[in-house]
VOGU-3710 file (C-alpha; in Angstrom, 3 decimals, decimal comma):
1> mnrffrnfli> -19,154/-0,672/-4,662  -18,726/3,008/-3,199  -15,639/5,001/-3,523  -14,524/4,856/-0,011  -14,462/0,890/-0,205  -12,650/0,891/-3,356  -10,323/3,530/-2,790  -9,677/3,320/0,898  -10,703/0,003/2,282  -9,181/-2,289/-0,636
11> pgvaplvffa> -5,719/-0,691/-0,672  -5,918/-0,760/3,084  -5,254/-4,675/2,865  -1,660/-4,133/1,936  -0,668/-2,278/5,239  -2,775/-4,882/7,233  -0,768/-7,706/5,505  2,862/-5,803/5,705  1,953/-5,296/9,830  0,741/-8,946/10,170
21> ialtpvevfg> 3,894/-10,251/8,768  6,063/-7,756/10,664  4,321/-8,595/13,906  4,589/-12,327/13,617  7,212/-13,977/15,722  10,366/-14,945/14,142  9,699/-18,953/14,838  6,803/-18,880/12,735  8,086/-17,962/9,201  11,895/-17,609/10,061
31> crtrgllals> 13,718/-14,505/9,789  14,666/-14,405/6,002  11,270/-15,697/4,819  9,655/-13,125/7,000  11,793/-10,479/5,675  11,335/-11,601/2,000  7,488/-11,556/2,689  7,521/-8,001/3,915  9,770/-6,955/1,299  7,410/-8,443/-1,434
41> vslisgvlal> 4,416/-6,947/0,000  6,273/-3,545/0,316  7,372/-3,665/-3,302  3,816/-4,736/-4,681  2,302/-1,824/-2,505  5,098/0,644/-3,884  4,274/-0,194/-7,360  0,369/-0,036/-6,897  0,956/3,193/-5,363  2,576/4,638/-8,280
51> ataitavkgr> -0,123/3,538/-10,395  -2,568/5,150/-8,373  -0,522/8,457/-8,422  -0,279/8,466/-12,158  -4,211/7,783/-12,351  -4,611/10,843/-9,659  -2,540/12,872/-11,920  -4,461/12,001/-15,178  -7,553/12,784/-13,392  -6,511/16,249/-11,999
61> argdvnalww> -5,313/17,116/-15,519  -8,734/16,188/-16,933  -10,478/18,038/-14,341  -11,870/15,029/-12,518  -13,315/15,740/-9,431  -12,716/12,098/-7,969  -8,930/12,270/-8,306  -8,732/13,010/-4,864  -9,957/9,399/-3,997  -7,021/8,165/-5,970
71> vvstlvltip> -4,653/10,406/-3,904  -6,098/9,015/-0,988  -5,574/5,465/-2,111  -1,880/6,449/-2,852  -1,349/7,519/0,510  -2,812/4,381/1,859  -0,416/2,115/-0,474  2,700/3,912/0,776  2,193/3,031/4,296  4,027/-0,377/3,967
81> vvalivla> 6,914/1,211/1,870  7,503/3,879/4,483  7,168/1,227/7,567  9,783/-0,964/5,679  12,111/1,981/5,505  11,566/2,868/9,137  11,839/-0,712/10,783  14,660/-1,477/8,448
//
């Protein structure tokens, strides 16, 4: 498993799921269920973004050159959080 797959594509699932939920019609899930699903995906993504940010900071402190990939993961995982704030 290379770095691009592990640090970009796997975290990229969270924004895809969030926008898939946000773009579904209200008749499919209902308004409340759709909102709760979007909120839960965004919350999980935010917690994982914090975890990857902490990993990136620890890596930078150790001088790890791969810490930049964790920053990329953090940025990808914050997309649903920002989108939830903008769409709400």
